[in-house]
C-alpha positions in Angstrom: -5.6 48.4 -28.8 -7.3 46.1 -31.0 -4.2 44.7 -32.4 -2.9 43.9 -28.9 -6.0 41.8 -27.9 -5.6 40.2 -31.5 -2.0 39.3 -30.6 -3.2 37.7 -27.4 -5.7 35.8 -28.7 -3.5 34.6 -31.5 -0.8 33.7 -28.8 -3.4 31.9 -26.6 -4.8 29.7 -29.7 -1.1 28.9 -31.0 -0.3 27.6 -27.3 -3.4 25.6 -26.7 -2.8 24.2 -30.4 0.5 23.1 -29.5 0.1 21.8 -25.8 -3.1 19.1 -26.3 -3.1 15.9 -24.5 -5.2 13.3 -23.4 -5.5 12.0 -20.2 -5.4 8.3 -18.9 -9.2 8.6 -18.8 -9.4 9.9 -22.1 -10.1 13.3 -21.1 -8.8 16.2 -23.3 -5.9 18.4 -21.8 -3.9 21.3 -22.2 -0.4 21.2 -20.8 1.8 23.9 -20.9 4.7 22.8 -19.0 7.2 20.4 -19.7 8.0 17.3 -17.4 11.3 18.5 -16.4 10.0 22.0 -15.6 7.2 20.1 -13.5 9.8 17.8 -11.5 11.8 20.7 -10.6 9.1 22.6 -9.3 8.0 19.7 -7.3 11.6 18.9 -6.1 11.6 22.5 -4.7 8.1 22.5 -3.2 9.1 19.2 -1.3 12.2 20.8 0.0 10.6 23.7 1.5 7.8 21.4 3.0 10.4 19.4 5.0 12.1 22.6 6.0 8.9 24.1 7.5 7.1 21.1 8.7 8.1 18.7 11.4 8.9 15.3 10.0 7.8 12.0 12.1 10.8 10.5 13.9 8.3 7.3 14.9 9.6 4.5 13.2 6.6 2.3 13.1 4.8 5.1 11.1 7.5 5.9 9.0 7.8 1.9 8.1 4.2 1.5 7.6 3.8 4.3 5.4 6.8 3.5 3.2 5.7 0.0 3.1 2.4 0.9 1.7 3.7 3.4 -0.8 6.9 1.4 -2.2 4.2 -1.4 -2.8 2.2 1.0 -5.1 5.1 3.0 -7.0 6.5 0.2 -9.1 3.4 0.2 -11.0 3.4 3.7 -11.9 4.7 4.0 -15.5 8.1 4.4 -16.0 7.3 7.6 -18.5 5.8 9.5 -15.4 8.7 8.7 -13.2 11.4 6.0 -13.4 13.5 6.8 -10.2 13.1 6.1 -6.4 10.2 7.9 -4.9 11.1 9.7 -1.8 8.2 9.3 1.1 8.3 11.5 3.9 5.6 11.4 6.8 5.1 14.8 8.4 3.9 15.2 12.2 0.8 17.2 11.6 -3.1 16.5 12.4 -4.0 17.2 8.9 -6.2 14.2 7.3 -4.4 14.6 4.2 -1.3 13.3 1.8 0.1 14.4 -1.4 2.2 13.5 -4.3 4.3 15.6 -6.6 5.9 15.6 -9.9 9.3 14.3 -9.9 8.6 11.3 -7.2 7.9 12.8 -4.2 5.1 11.6 -1.4 4.0 13.3 1.6 1.8 11.5 4.1 0.4 13.6 7.1 -0.2 11.5 10.6 -3.7 12.8 10.9 -4.5 10.2 7.9 -3.5 7.5 9.8 -6.5 8.2 12.1 -9.1 7.8 9.2 -7.4 5.2 6.8 -7.3 2.6 9.5 -6.1 -0.2 7.4 -3.4 -0.7 4.9 -5.9 -0.8 1.9 -7.5 2.5 2.9 -3.8 4.0 2.9 -3.3 2.5 -0.2 -6.3 4.1 -1.7 -5.1 7.5 -0.7 -1.7 7.5 -1.6 -2.7 5.8 -5.2 -5.1 8.4 -5.3 -2.3 11.1 -5.0 -0.1 9.3 -7.0 -3.0 9.3 -9.8 -3.1 13.1 -9.8 0.8 12.9 -10.9 0.1 10.4 -13.7 -2.7 12.4 -15.1 -0.7 15.4 -15.1 -3.2 17.5 -12.9 -0.7 19.8 -11.6 0.6 20.8 -15.1 -3.0 21.1 -16.0 -4.1 23.3 -13.3 -1.3 25.6 -13.7 -1.8 25.6 -17.7 -5.6 26.4 -17.2 -4.8 29.1 -14.6 -2.4 30.8 -17.3 -4.9 30.4 -19.8 -7.8 31.8 -18.1 -5.7 35.2 -16.9 -4.8 35.4 -20.3 -8.3 35.4 -21.4 -9.3 37.7 -18.4 -6.7 40.3 -19.6 -8.3 40.3 -23.1 -11.8 40.9 -21.8 -10.6 43.6 -19.4 -8.4 45.4 -22.6 -11.9 45.4 -24.2 -13.8 46.7 -21.3 -11.4 49.3 -20.5 -11.4 50.7 -24.2 -15.0 50.7 -24.2 -15.2 52.6 -21.1 -17.9 50.2 -19.8 -19.8 51.3 -16.8 -19.3 49.4 -13.6 -16.3 47.6 -15.2 -14.8 46.7 -11.8 -18.0 44.7 -10.9 -18.2 43.2 -14.1 -14.3 41.8 -14.1 -14.9 40.5 -10.4 -17.9 38.5 -12.0 -15.7 37.1 -14.8 -13.5 36.2 -12.1 -16.3 34.0 -10.2 -17.6 33.0 -13.2 -14.4 31.3 -14.4 -13.7 29.9 -10.9 -17.1 28.3 -10.9 -17.4 27.4 -14.8 -13.9 26.3 -15.1 -11.4 25.9 -12.0 -13.6 24.0 -9.7 -15.0 21.6 -12.5 -11.7 21.0 -13.6 -10.7 20.3 -9.8 -13.5 17.9 -9.4 -13.0 16.1 -12.4 -9.3 15.9 -11.5 -10.4 14.3 -8.2 -12.6 11.8 -9.8 -10.0 10.6 -12.4 -7.3 10.4 -9.7 -9.9 8.2 -8.0 -10.5 5.9 -10.5 -6.4 5.9 -11.3 -5.5 5.3 -7.5 -8.2 2.5 -7.6 -6.8 0.5 -10.5 -3.2 1.4 -8.9 -4.0 -0.2 -5.5 -5.6 -3.5 -7.0 -2.6 -3.8 -9.3 -0.4 -3.7 -5.9 -2.5 -6.5 -4.2 -4.5 -4.0 -1.9 -8.2 -4.6 -1.5 -10.1 -2.3 -3.5 -13.1 -2.3 -1.9 -11.6 -0.7 1.0 -11.5 2.5 -1.0 -15.0 2.9 -0.2 -14.9 2.5 3.0 -12.2 4.9 3.5 -14.4 7.4 2.0 -17.3 6.6 4.4 -14.5 7.0 7.2 -13.6 10.5 5.5 -17.4 11.6 5.6 -18.0 10.2 9.2 -14.8 12.6 10.2 -15.9 15.4 8.6 -19.0 15.5 10.5 -21.0 16.9 7.5 -19.3 19.9 7.4 -18.4 20.8 3.5 -19.3 23.0 0.9 -22.1 22.7 -1.8 -20.5 20.3 -4.3 -20.6 22.8 -7.2 -18.5 25.4 -5.2 -16.2 22.7 -4.1 -12.8 21.7 -5.4 -13.7 17.9 -4.1 -16.6 15.8 -4.9 -18.9 15.0 -2.3 -18.1 11.7 -0.5 -21.2 9.7 -1.9 -20.3 11.0 -5.6 -16.6 9.7 -5.2 -18.1 6.1 -3.4 -20.6 5.9 -6.3 -17.9 6.5 -8.9 -15.3 4.1 -7.3 -18.4 1.2 -7.1 -19.1 1.7 -10.8 -15.7 0.8 -11.5 -15.0 -1.9 -8.8 -15.6 -5.0 -11.2 -12.6 -4.0 -13.3 -10.3 -3.2 -10.3 -11.4 -6.4 -8.4 -10.3 -8.5 -11.9 -6.9 -6.5 -11.4 -7.0 -7.5 -7.5 -7.7 -11.1 -7.9 -5.0 -11.6 -10.9 -2.1 -10.6 -8.9 -0.6 -13.1 -6.3 1.0 -10.1 -4.5 -0.5 -9.4 -1.0 1.2 -6.8 0.8 1.6 -6.9 4.6 2.2 -3.5 5.9 1.9 -3.0 9.8 
């Protein structure tokens, strides 16, 4: 039993040491999966969504979303994706959008009721692309893999020592890892994607100040119905707004430097 646990720990340490990376904002990351693996998974997930969800047939919606997305994607580093991004509008009331490794973007029509201007929509799309640029999907999967590995090692120790109430202890470890690791990572990812998206939209010629208005709209649309921030995968809207405002000067400098001003309608 001890030998097996040592093997698990040694394997985990070796994996971490060979998979260390740094995010665009300088945060340490562990990325266990290759970019081709992530792109393949992204393509498979996107194909599945296109088969399961209704795709909008409204030309105006599609042209508008395509215009905003295509204005931003040229500013994505080629090392992240150097091909043609596929953009799909899904007919769904969700106030949401997403981007996947391998150049995939999905926007739900419900978002268009809250992101009321092209710059507000650009803030969302830029944010979602920010997740891809920062390899957040890879990092979340890697964290989950390592957390599961650690939990298995602890379970073996508990079982080998015949610890009383082991089931309750393992349940607590599961909750503890969620609050202490998974949720903070998710909130860090959201904040990081906000800043990457802010820079992208500004470089593409969209007014970065509209990102603040977007989150004011989001908060109003939610009606204040959300979890405590410590138990949420997303920061509170006011936290996001403060983070954006703290970085607005740099974004405005990028915005004023570019002569590009998209006109998406």
